[in-house]
C-alpha positions in Angstrom: 0.1 0.0 0.0 1.4 3.5 -0.8 2.5 5.4 2.3 -0.3 7.9 1.7 -3.0 5.2 1.6 -5.9 4.7 4.0 -6.9 1.4 5.4 -10.3 0.3 5.1 -11.1 0.3 8.8 -9.8 4.0 8.9 -12.0 4.7 6.0 -14.9 3.2 7.8 -14.2 5.4 10.8 -13.9 8.5 8.7 -17.4 7.8 7.0 -18.9 7.2 10.5 -17.8 10.5 11.5 -19.3 12.2 8.4 -22.5 10.7 9.3 -22.3 12.3 12.8 -21.3 15.5 11.1 -24.5 15.4 8.9 -26.7 14.9 12.1 -24.9 17.9 13.8 -25.6 20.4 10.9 -27.6 23.4 11.9 -31.5 23.2 11.7 -31.3 25.4 8.3 -30.1 22.1 6.5 -33.4 20.4 5.3 -34.2 17.0 6.4 -34.3 15.8 2.8 -30.6 16.8 2.4 -29.7 14.9 5.7 -31.4 11.8 4.4 -29.7 11.9 1.0 -26.4 12.4 2.6 -27.0 9.4 4.9 -28.3 7.3 2.0 -25.0 7.7 0.2 -22.8 7.4 3.1 -24.6 4.1 3.9 -23.8 2.9 0.6 -20.2 3.5 1.0 -20.2 1.8 4.3 -21.9 -1.3 2.7 -19.3 -1.2 0.0 -16.4 -1.0 2.5 -17.9 -4.0 4.4 -17.9 -6.1 1.3 -21.3 -7.6 2.1 -24.0 -8.8 -0.1 -27.5 -7.0 0.5 -30.7 -8.1 -0.8 -32.6 -4.7 -0.7 -31.8 -1.0 -1.1 -30.9 0.9 2.0 -30.6 -1.7 4.7 -30.5 -1.5 8.4 -27.0 -1.6 9.7 -26.7 -3.7 12.9 -23.3 -4.7 14.5 -21.6 -2.9 11.7 -22.9 -5.1 8.9 -26.3 -4.9 6.9 -29.2 -6.7 8.5 -30.6 -8.9 5.7 -33.4 -11.3 5.2 -30.9 -14.3 6.4 -30.7 -12.7 9.8 -34.5 -12.9 10.4 -34.3 -16.7 11.2 -37.7 -17.6 13.4 -38.0 -13.8 14.5 -41.0 -11.8 13.3 -39.5 -8.3 14.1 -37.2 -6.2 16.4 -37.3 -3.2 18.4 -34.9 -0.3 17.9 -33.9 3.0 19.4 -32.7 6.3 17.6 -31.1 9.1 19.3 -30.9 12.6 17.8 -27.4 13.6 18.7 -28.1 17.2 18.4 -30.8 17.3 21.1 -30.6 13.8 22.7 -34.3 13.0 22.0 -34.9 9.4 21.5 -37.2 7.3 19.3 -38.3 3.7 20.1 -39.7 2.0 17.2 -40.6 -1.5 16.1 -40.1 -3.2 12.7 -42.2 -6.3 11.7 -40.9 -8.6 9.0 -43.4 -9.8 6.3 -44.4 -13.3 6.6 -44.9 -15.0 3.3 
C-alpha cells in the first residue's frame, strides 16, 4: 500500500464521523438533504464492508447490513434512535413480512 494510503477500517471510521457531522448540521439544513447524505454514506459503508445485501438502504446492525438471512424465526425487532443534536430518543418496532 502506498505510504499515503488509507486502510479500510480507517475509511469506515471517517465515513461514520461524516454521518455524525451530517446529524450535527444546523437546523437550516433540510431533512431531505440529511437523508440523502445518509443514504449515500450508508452505500459507502456497505461497499467497505464487502457484504451482499438483498435490498436497498438496509438496516445496519453490529457494523453490517441486516438482511433476510438474519431474520430466522423472529418476526420483528425493536430499535432505538437518538438524535445526537438534542438527545431526543425514538423507540420503534419493525415487523418482518411473513409470506
